[in-house]
C-alpha positions as CSV (number, residue, x, y, z in Angstrom):
1,M,10.1,46.1,-11.3
2,R,12.2,44.1,-9.0
3,W,9.2,42.4,-7.3
4,R,8.0,41.4,-11.1
5,T,11.5,39.7,-11.4
6,Y,11.1,37.7,-8.3
7,A,7.2,37.0,-9.0
8,L,8.4,35.8,-12.7
9,I,11.3,33.5,-11.0
10,A,8.7,32.2,-8.3
11,L,6.1,31.3,-11.2
12,V,8.7,29.5,-13.2
13,A,9.9,27.4,-10.5
14,V,6.3,26.3,-9.3
15,L,5.4,25.5,-13.0
16,A,8.4,23.6,-13.2
17,L,7.4,21.7,-10.1
18,A,4.2,21.3,-11.2
19,G,5.2,20.0,-14.6
20,T,7.8,17.7,-13.0
21,A,5.0,16.3,-10.8
22,Y,2.8,15.6,-13.4
23,V,5.4,13.9,-15.3
24,F,6.2,11.7,-12.6
25,R,2.5,11.4,-11.4
26,K,2.1,7.5,-11.2
27,P,5.2,6.9,-9.3
28,L,4.3,9.4,-6.9
29,I,0.8,8.5,-6.4
30,L,2.1,4.9,-6.0
31,Y,4.7,6.0,-3.3
32,F,2.3,8.2,-1.3
33,V,-0.3,5.3,-1.3
34,A,2.1,2.8,-0.2
35,S,3.8,4.6,2.4
36,A,0.2,5.9,4.1
37,G,-0.7,2.4,5.0
38,L,2.5,1.2,6.5
39,T,2.1,-0.2,10.0
40,P,5.1,-1.3,12.0
41,V,5.4,-5.2,12.0
42,G,6.4,-7.1,15.3
43,P,9.0,-9.9,15.3
44,N,8.1,-13.3,13.8
45,R,6.6,-15.8,16.2
46,E,6.3,-19.5,15.9
47,V,2.9,-21.0,16.2
48,V,2.4,-24.3,17.7
49,W,-0.5,-26.1,16.3
50,E,-2.4,-28.8,17.8
51,K,-2.5,-31.8,16.2
52,G,-5.6,-32.9,14.4
53,P,-7.5,-36.3,14.2
54,D,-5.7,-39.1,12.3
55,V,-9.0,-40.1,10.8
56,A,-11.7,-37.4,9.9
57,V,-14.7,-37.2,11.9
58,K,-17.4,-36.8,9.1
59,A,-17.0,-38.3,5.6
60,V,-16.2,-36.2,2.7
61,S,-20.0,-36.1,1.5
62,E,-21.4,-35.2,4.8
63,R,-19.2,-31.9,5.3
64,P,-20.5,-28.4,4.5
65,P,-18.8,-27.0,1.4
66,F,-16.1,-24.8,1.9
67,H,-16.8,-21.0,1.2
68,R,-14.1,-18.5,1.2
69,P,-15.5,-14.9,2.9
């Protein structure tokens, strides 16, 4: 009889946990998806760019169109 009491308590606890997880399923999914892809980011570094030409080499009509990949 005692094991039935423990089994019933365990079943109620599992059902309560499952019900809570179901109610908060969207925040839980977002949390686990967001935290799974985290990679450590290094410190910020300044990038020194070279200065381009003052005048374009080709006219706008002669350049190929710009396409984003």
